[in-house]
C-alpha positions in Angstrom: 8.6 3.3 -0.9 7.6 1.1 2.0 3.8 0.8 2.6 4.1 2.3 6.1 6.0 5.3 4.7 3.4 5.8 1.9 0.6 5.7 4.6 2.5 8.3 6.6 2.8 10.6 3.6 -0.9 10.3 2.8 -2.0 10.9 6.4 0.4 13.8 7.0 -0.9 15.5 3.9 -4.5 15.1 5.1 -3.7 16.2 8.7 -2.5 19.6 7.6 -0.8 21.5 10.4 -1.1 18.7 13.0 2.2 16.7 13.1 2.0 12.9 12.8 4.6 10.7 14.4 5.1 6.9 14.5 3.8 5.7 17.9 6.8 3.4 18.4 9.4 6.2 18.0 11.7 7.0 20.9 12.2 10.6 21.7 10.4 13.7 22.6 6.7 14.2 21.7 5.8 17.3 19.7 3.7 20.0 21.2 -0.1 19.3 21.3 -2.1 18.7 19.3 -0.3 15.8 17.5 -1.2 12.4 16.1 0.5 9.1 16.5 0.3 6.4 13.8 0.8 2.7 14.1 0.4 0.0 11.5 -1.2 -2.6 13.8 -1.7 -5.6 11.5 -2.3 -6.6 7.9 -4.3 -9.4 6.5 -2.5 -10.9 3.5 -4.6 -11.9 0.5 -3.7 -14.7 -1.9 -0.6 -14.1 -4.2 -1.2 -13.8 -7.9 1.5 -14.9 -10.3 2.4 -12.7 -13.3 3.7 -13.9 -16.6 7.3 -14.9 -17.1 9.2 -12.1 -18.9 11.8 -12.4 -21.7 14.6 -12.8 -19.1 12.9 -15.6 -17.3 11.7 -13.4 -14.3 8.3 -14.0 -12.8 6.6 -11.6 -10.3 4.1 -12.5 -7.6 2.0 -9.8 -6.0 -0.6 -9.8 -3.3 -2.9 -7.3 -1.6 -2.7 -6.5 2.1 -5.6 -5.0 4.1 -3.9 -3.1 6.9 -5.4 -1.6 10.1 -3.8 1.7 10.9 -4.4 3.1 14.4 -4.3 6.8 14.9 -4.3 8.5 18.3 -4.6 12.2 18.7 -3.6 14.1 21.9 -4.5 17.6 23.0 -7.6 19.7 23.6 -9.1 19.0 20.2 -8.0 15.4 20.0 -11.4 13.9 18.9 -12.1 16.8 16.5 -8.7 16.5 14.8 -9.3 12.8 14.0 -12.9 13.4 12.9 -11.7 16.1 10.5 -8.9 13.9 9.2 -11.3 11.0 8.5 -13.4 13.4 6.4 -10.5 15.0 4.6 -9.2 11.5 3.6 -12.4 10.9 1.7 -12.0 14.0 -0.5 -11.2 13.3 -4.2 -7.8 15.1 -3.9 -6.7 12.7 -1.1 -8.2 9.6 -2.9 -6.0 10.6 -5.9 -3.0 11.0 -3.7 -3.6 7.6 -2.2 -3.9 6.1 -5.6 -0.6 7.7 -6.6 1.0 6.2 -3.5 -0.5 2.7 -4.4 -2.8 2.8 -1.5 -6.6 2.6 -1.1 -8.6 3.7 2.0 -11.3 1.1 2.2 -12.6 1.6 5.8 -13.0 4.4 8.3 -13.5 2.8 11.6 -15.1 3.9 14.8 -13.9 7.2 16.2 -13.5 7.1 20.0 -13.0 9.7 22.7 -10.8 7.9 25.3 -9.0 10.2 27.8 -5.7 8.9 29.1 -4.4 9.3 32.7 -1.1 11.2 32.9 1.0 11.5 36.0 -1.4 9.2 37.9 -3.7 12.2 38.6 -4.6 14.3 35.5 -6.4 13.2 32.4 -5.3 14.2 28.9 -7.8 14.3 26.0 -7.2 11.5 23.5 -9.0 10.4 20.3 -8.6 7.0 18.7 -9.4 6.1 15.1 -8.7 3.0 13.1 -8.4 3.1 9.3 -8.4 0.3 6.8 -5.8 0.9 4.1 -5.0 -1.5 1.3 -1.6 -1.8 -0.3 0.2 -4.3 -2.5 3.5 -6.2 -2.0 5.4 -7.6 -5.0 8.3 -10.0 -5.4 10.1 -11.2 -8.5 12.5 -14.1 -9.0 14.2 -15.9 -11.9 12.3 -19.1 -12.8 14.2 -20.0 -15.9 11.1 -20.7 -18.0 10.3 -18.6 -21.1 6.6 -18.8 -22.0 6.6 -16.9 -25.3 9.1 -17.2 -28.2 8.9 -15.2 -31.4 11.1 -16.0 -34.4 11.4 -16.6 -38.1 12.5 -19.7 -40.1 13.9 -20.0 -43.6 13.8 -23.1 -45.8 16.4 -23.6 -48.5 17.4 -26.2 -51.0 15.4 -28.6 -53.2 13.6 -27.6 -56.3 11.2 -25.0 -54.7 12.4 -21.5 -53.8 13.1 -20.8 -50.1 10.3 -19.7 -47.9 10.7 -17.4 -44.9 8.1 -18.1 -42.3 7.6 -16.1 -39.1 6.4 -18.1 -36.1 5.4 -17.6 -32.5 5.2 -20.2 -29.7 3.4 -19.6 -26.5 3.1 -22.0 -23.6 -0.5 -21.9 -22.3 -1.0 -23.0 -18.7 -4.4 -23.9 -17.3 -5.7 -21.5 -14.7 
């Protein structure tokens, strides 16, 4: 599952009856109250190489610290995001985040910022930024096998044959 879809699943479960939509979607907005979600940016951490497997495949993975912006619209816009921020910190939702390979690491400032509609009227809007960590992974064939296990057998000569198991592992310096 793509990280943005996993975030959506986590947030929609925590939002309860309030629908969440992606802010960049085209189409009609749902009835108020509703929340828009946008993955604004992610800071990529360093990649970490994994071991080479028996087929010569090696994975690299890296953590990403993403900023997710939520905007709520309607009469209880501020309260809806305030409640959502609290619900996300409950053990049930922390476990759901872990199952989705996510971690909520920051609940940012909650703001009450009305927006002007129709050039005349204001609509209530709440804004909340969340810090959500996820991991990306990529694997490729590198053609190097780091660990071989086998057995050898010696025959001939005056002494009886000896079967000797062996293991060879390439050790790389960190």
